[in-house]
C-alpha positions as a Python dict, from the first residue, in 0.01 Angstrom:
ca = {
    (1, 'M'): (0, 0, 0),
    (2, 'V'): (376, -42, 26),
    (3, 'I'): (559, -235, 300),
    (4, 'G'): (918, -149, 381),
    (5, 'F'): (1157, -381, 562),
    (6, 'L'): (1504, -309, 701),
    (7, 'Q'): (1717, -568, 877),
    (8, 'A'): (2034, -449, 1048),
    (9, 'E'): (2330, -640, 1191),
    (10, 'L'): (2483, -465, 1493),
    (11, 'S'): (2791, -509, 1705),
    (12, 'I'): (2769, -388, 2065),
    (13, 'P'): (3132, -379, 2180),
    (14, 'E'): (3062, -236, 2527),
    (15, 'A'): (2814, -512, 2622),
    (16, 'H'): (2950, -744, 2888),
    (17, 'S'): (2627, -932, 2948),
    (18, 'L'): (2286, -992, 2794),
    (19, 'K'): (2153, -728, 3032),
    (20, 'D'): (2389, -467, 2881),
    (21, 'K'): (2286, -569, 2531),
    (22, 'R'): (1916, -555, 2611),
    (23, 'M'): (1953, -209, 2766),
    (24, 'V'): (2110, -75, 2445),
    (25, 'L'): (1851, -245, 2223),
    (26, 'R'): (1558, -128, 2435),
    (27, 'S'): (1677, 230, 2402),
    (28, 'L'): (1720, 185, 2026),
    (29, 'K'): (1371, 37, 1991),
    (30, 'D'): (1207, 302, 2209),
    (31, 'R'): (1366, 588, 2016),
    (32, 'A'): (1274, 436, 1681),
    (33, 'L'): (913, 385, 1792),
    (34, 'N'): (886, 739, 1925),
    (35, 'K'): (1049, 916, 1630),
    (36, 'M'): (925, 706, 1336),
    (37, 'N'): (614, 510, 1246),
    (38, 'V'): (778, 165, 1251),
    (39, 'S'): (760, -173, 1421),
    (40, 'V'): (1084, -314, 1564),
    (41, 'A'): (1194, -660, 1674),
    (42, 'E'): (1515, -844, 1753),
    (43, 'V'): (1504, -1128, 1502),
    (44, 'D'): (1827, -1322, 1558),
    (45, 'K'): (2132, -1357, 1786),
    (46, 'Q'): (1923, -1317, 2101),
    (47, 'D'): (2171, -1519, 2310),
    (48, 'L'): (2488, -1339, 2196),
    (49, 'W'): (2614, -1050, 2410),
    (50, 'K'): (2790, -841, 2153),
    (51, 'S'): (2579, -903, 1840),
    (52, 'A'): (2224, -826, 1740),
    (53, 'S'): (2000, -857, 1439),
    (54, 'I'): (1715, -605, 1438),
    (55, 'A'): (1428, -575, 1192),
    (56, 'F'): (1219, -265, 1124),
    (57, 'V'): (892, -270, 928),
    (58, 'T'): (680, 22, 809),
    (59, 'I'): (370, 54, 591),
    (60, 'A'): (240, 351, 394),
    (61, 'A'): (22, 422, 94),
    (62, 'E'): (309, 566, -111),
    (63, 'K'): (650, 425, -201),
    (64, 'D'): (826, 758, -141),
    (65, 'V'): (706, 771, 221),
    (66, 'V'): (832, 419, 291),
    (67, 'E'): (1168, 486, 128),
    (68, 'K'): (1211, 804, 333),
    (69, 'R'): (1133, 622, 658),
    (70, 'L'): (1381, 344, 574),
    (71, 'A'): (1649, 606, 502),
    (72, 'E'): (1574, 774, 836),
    (73, 'I'): (1609, 441, 1016),
    (74, 'A'): (1943, 373, 846),
    (75, 'E'): (2068, 719, 942),
    (76, 'H'): (1946, 671, 1297),
    (77, 'L'): (2136, 341, 1317),
    (78, 'R'): (2457, 502, 1191),
    (79, 'S'): (2441, 789, 1441),
    (80, 'D'): (2440, 603, 1774),
    (81, 'P'): (2791, 552, 1922),
    (82, 'R'): (2683, 268, 2156),
    (83, 'Y'): (2692, 13, 1875),
    (84, 'V'): (2844, -39, 1532),
    (85, 'L'): (2621, -87, 1229),
    (86, 'L'): (2786, -376, 1045),
    (87, 'D'): (2541, -421, 762),
    (88, 'Y'): (2178, -368, 667),
    (89, 'V'): (1943, -468, 389),
    (90, 'T'): (1617, -305, 281),
    (91, 'Q'): (1330, -444, 84),
    (92, 'L'): (1004, -304, -45),
    (93, 'L'): (701, -526, -90),
}
């Protein structure tokens, strides 16, 4: 069993309130859950309007599957114009 972890730092320049931020993050989480077999949570910066720290976790029997899912998540994060992906880190356990 292999566990994959990806934590991403996002900037949401169009957010003018926590409600705007949560709307963007909810859409991001819902699409990730529907397209990929991952768990998602906002792990830091909950009270900041224009910043977010999101963590994704996935588990599979094979390392290749986990690495592929993490790459898909990173690509998904890069492709959405509503926010800017500032940085991300991945880890396999």
